[in-house]
C-alpha positions as CSV (number, residue, x, y, z in Angstrom):
1,X,36.6,8.1,-21.3
2,X,35.8,5.0,-19.2
3,X,37.8,4.3,-16.1
4,X,40.0,1.9,-18.2
5,X,40.7,4.5,-20.8
6,X,38.2,3.2,-23.4
7,X,36.0,5.9,-25.2
8,X,32.3,5.9,-24.5
9,X,29.4,7.8,-26.1
10,X,28.0,9.4,-22.9
11,X,28.0,13.1,-21.8
12,X,29.9,14.8,-20.3
13,X,32.7,13.2,-22.2
14,X,34.9,13.1,-19.1
15,X,32.4,11.0,-17.2
16,X,34.1,8.1,-15.4
17,X,32.2,5.0,-16.5
18,X,33.5,1.6,-15.2
19,X,34.0,-1.1,-17.8
20,X,31.9,0.3,-20.6
21,X,31.1,-2.2,-23.4
22,X,28.8,-1.2,-26.3
23,X,25.4,-2.8,-26.6
24,X,25.2,-5.9,-28.7
25,X,21.5,-5.5,-29.5
26,X,20.0,-2.7,-31.7
27,X,17.7,-0.1,-30.3
28,X,14.8,-1.6,-32.3
29,X,15.4,-5.1,-30.9
30,X,15.6,-3.7,-27.3
31,X,12.4,-1.6,-27.7
32,X,10.7,-4.5,-29.4
33,X,11.6,-6.9,-26.6
34,X,10.6,-4.4,-23.9
35,X,7.3,-3.7,-25.7
36,X,6.5,-7.5,-25.8
37,X,7.1,-7.8,-22.1
38,X,5.0,-4.8,-21.2
39,X,2.1,-5.8,-23.4
40,X,2.2,-9.3,-22.0
41,X,2.0,-8.0,-18.5
42,X,-0.8,-5.6,-19.3
43,X,-2.7,-8.3,-21.3
44,X,-2.4,-10.8,-18.5
45,X,-3.5,-8.2,-15.9
46,X,-6.5,-7.1,-18.0
47,X,-7.6,-10.7,-18.5
48,X,-7.4,-11.6,-14.8
49,X,-9.2,-8.4,-13.7
50,X,-11.9,-9.0,-16.3
51,X,-12.5,-12.6,-15.2
52,X,-12.2,-12.0,-11.5
53,X,-14.1,-8.6,-11.4
54,X,-16.4,-8.3,-14.4
55,X,-18.4,-5.5,-12.8
56,X,-15.4,-3.2,-12.6
57,X,-15.9,-0.2,-14.8
58,X,-13.6,0.7,-17.7
59,X,-11.9,3.6,-15.9
60,X,-10.9,1.5,-12.9
61,X,-9.5,-1.2,-15.2
62,X,-7.3,1.3,-16.9
63,X,-6.2,2.6,-13.5
64,X,-5.2,-0.9,-12.4
65,X,-3.2,-1.4,-15.6
66,X,-1.4,1.9,-15.0
67,X,-0.5,1.1,-11.4
68,X,0.5,-2.5,-12.2
69,X,2.8,-1.3,-15.0
70,X,4.3,1.4,-12.8
71,X,4.8,-1.0,-10.0
72,X,6.5,-3.6,-12.2
73,X,8.8,-1.0,-13.8
74,X,9.8,0.3,-10.4
75,X,10.4,-3.1,-8.8
76,X,11.9,-4.9,-11.7
77,X,13.5,-2.4,-14.1
78,X,14.6,0.1,-11.6
79,X,15.3,-2.7,-9.1
80,X,17.9,-3.9,-11.6
81,X,19.6,-0.5,-11.5
82,X,19.6,-0.5,-7.7
83,X,21.3,-3.8,-7.5
84,X,23.6,-3.4,-10.5
85,X,24.4,0.3,-10.7
86,X,28.1,-0.2,-10.3
87,X,28.5,-2.7,-13.1
88,X,25.8,-1.8,-15.6
89,X,28.2,-0.3,-18.2
90,X,29.3,-3.8,-19.2
91,X,25.9,-5.5,-19.0
92,X,24.6,-7.3,-22.1
93,X,21.3,-8.7,-20.8
94,X,18.0,-7.0,-21.9
95,X,17.5,-4.7,-18.9
96,X,21.2,-3.8,-18.7
97,X,21.3,-2.8,-22.4
98,X,18.0,-0.9,-22.0
99,X,19.6,1.1,-19.2
100,X,22.7,1.8,-21.2
101,X,20.5,3.1,-24.1
102,X,18.5,5.3,-21.7
103,X,21.8,6.6,-20.1
104,X,22.6,8.3,-23.4
105,X,20.1,10.9,-22.1
106,X,21.3,10.8,-18.5
107,X,24.8,9.4,-17.9
108,X,24.2,9.6,-14.1
109,X,22.8,6.1,-14.4
110,X,26.2,4.7,-15.3
111,X,28.2,6.7,-12.7
112,X,26.4,5.6,-9.6
113,X,25.3,9.2,-9.0
114,X,24.3,9.7,-5.4
115,X,21.0,11.4,-5.9
116,X,19.9,9.1,-8.7
117,X,20.9,6.0,-6.7
118,X,19.1,7.2,-3.5
119,X,16.0,8.3,-5.5
120,X,15.8,5.0,-7.4
121,X,16.3,2.9,-4.2
122,X,13.4,4.7,-2.5
123,X,11.3,4.1,-5.7
124,X,12.1,0.4,-5.7
125,X,11.6,-0.2,-2.0
126,X,8.6,2.1,-1.4
127,X,6.8,3.4,-4.4
128,X,6.9,0.3,-6.5
129,X,5.2,-1.9,-3.9
130,X,2.8,1.0,-3.1
131,X,1.7,1.2,-6.8
132,X,0.9,-2.6,-6.7
133,X,-1.0,-2.0,-3.5
134,X,-3.0,0.8,-5.1
135,X,-3.9,-1.5,-8.0
136,X,-5.2,-4.1,-5.5
137,X,-7.3,-1.5,-3.6
138,X,-8.9,-0.5,-6.9
139,X,-9.6,-4.1,-7.7
140,X,-11.0,-4.9,-4.2
141,X,-12.9,-1.6,-4.0
142,X,-11.1,-0.8,-0.7
143,X,-11.7,2.4,1.2
144,X,-7.9,2.9,1.2
145,X,-7.8,3.4,-2.5
146,X,-7.7,7.2,-2.6
147,X,-5.4,7.9,0.4
148,X,-2.9,5.4,-1.0
149,X,-3.4,6.7,-4.6
150,X,-2.7,10.2,-3.5
151,X,0.4,9.2,-1.7
152,X,1.7,7.2,-4.7
153,X,1.0,10.0,-7.1
154,X,2.5,12.7,-4.9
155,X,5.7,10.6,-4.7
156,X,5.9,10.4,-8.5
157,X,5.3,14.1,-8.9
158,X,7.9,15.0,-6.3
159,X,10.5,12.5,-7.5
160,X,10.1,13.5,-11.2
161,X,10.3,17.2,-10.3
162,X,13.5,16.6,-8.3
163,X,14.9,14.5,-11.1
164,X,14.3,17.2,-13.7
165,X,15.5,20.0,-11.4
166,X,18.9,18.5,-10.5
167,X,19.8,17.5,-14.0
168,X,18.7,20.8,-15.6
169,X,20.5,22.8,-12.9
170,X,23.8,21.0,-13.6
171,X,23.2,21.5,-17.3
172,X,22.5,25.2,-17.3
173,X,24.1,26.5,-14.0
174,X,27.1,24.3,-13.9
175,X,27.5,23.7,-17.7
176,X,27.6,20.0,-17.1
177,X,25.1,18.2,-19.4
178,X,24.3,14.5,-18.8
179,X,22.5,14.0,-22.1
180,X,24.0,13.7,-25.6
181,X,23.5,16.8,-27.8
182,X,21.1,15.1,-30.3
183,X,17.6,16.3,-29.6
184,X,16.2,12.8,-29.7
185,X,17.9,11.8,-26.5
186,X,16.9,14.9,-24.6
187,X,13.3,15.3,-25.8
188,X,12.2,11.7,-26.2
189,X,14.3,9.7,-23.7
190,X,14.8,12.3,-21.0
191,X,11.9,14.6,-21.2
192,X,9.0,12.6,-22.7
193,X,9.6,9.3,-21.1
194,X,9.7,10.9,-17.6
195,X,7.0,13.4,-18.3
196,X,4.5,10.5,-18.6
197,X,5.1,10.0,-14.8
198,X,4.0,13.6,-14.2
199,X,0.9,13.8,-16.4
200,X,-0.8,10.5,-15.5
201,X,0.0,10.7,-11.7
202,X,-1.3,14.3,-11.7
203,X,-4.6,13.1,-13.2
204,X,-5.0,10.4,-10.6
205,X,-3.9,12.7,-7.8
206,X,-6.6,15.2,-8.8
207,X,-9.1,12.3,-9.0
208,X,-8.3,11.3,-5.5
209,X,-8.4,14.8,-4.1
210,X,-11.9,15.2,-5.6
211,X,-13.1,11.9,-4.2
212,X,-11.8,12.6,-0.7
213,X,-13.3,16.2,-0.8
214,X,-16.6,14.9,-2.0
215,X,-16.7,12.2,0.8
216,X,-16.0,14.9,3.4
217,X,-18.6,17.2,1.9
218,X,-21.2,14.4,2.0
219,X,-20.3,13.8,5.6
220,X,-20.7,17.5,6.4
221,X,-24.1,17.6,4.7
222,X,-25.3,14.5,6.5
223,X,-24.2,16.0,9.8
224,X,-26.1,19.2,9.1
225,X,-29.2,17.2,8.2
226,X,-29.1,15.3,11.4
227,X,-28.9,18.6,13.4
228,X,-31.9,19.9,11.7
229,X,-34.0,16.8,12.5
C-alpha cells in the first residue's frame, strides 16, 4: 500500500510509497524514447570526436563513448533521482516513469532508502563528472587518463558490489525482497542492467593496471640501462 492507502505493484507489498500513480506511458514507449536519447548522445559524441581527433584509434573512441554515456546517465538520470527521490512515485515525465519502471526490480528507489540515496548522491556528484573527465583525458591523450580511469572503474565496481550485496542480503537473510517475483524484473532489470557496470569497468580497470604497470616497468628498465652505461 502507498502512504495514502492506494495499492501499488512494488515489493515488499507493505512498502510505504508516497503518492503512487501508475505510469501513463507503456514500457515500449519509455524504452524507445530512452534509446533515442542515448543513441543521439552517442552519435553526436562519435561525430565530434571523429572530426576533432581523426587520428584517435577505434578502441579509444569506444572508450570515450562508454565514459560519456556513463557520465550522462550518472549526472542526468541518477541526478533526477537525487533531486526527486521523495516525489518520484507520482512523476509522469520520461525520467520519472523510467525510474518507476526500474523500481519494479528494486522498490528502494521509491522509498528514499538511505543507502540507495547516499550511494546515488555520491555517484551524481563524484563519479558522473569523473567519467566525463576520463572521456576528455582519452580525447586529449592526457597522462592522467589511466589513474583517473582506474579510480572511476573501481568506484563502479565497489558501488555495484555494495548495491547487489545489500539488496540480496535483505532478500535472503531478512526475507524482504525488493523485486517483484517475475524473473524478468530480477534478471533483466536488477541483475543484467547493473552487471554491465561491473563487466565493462572491470575491463577498463585491467587495461589501466596494465598500462601503469608497463609504464613503471619501462622506467625500471631505463634506469637499469643507465646504470650499466
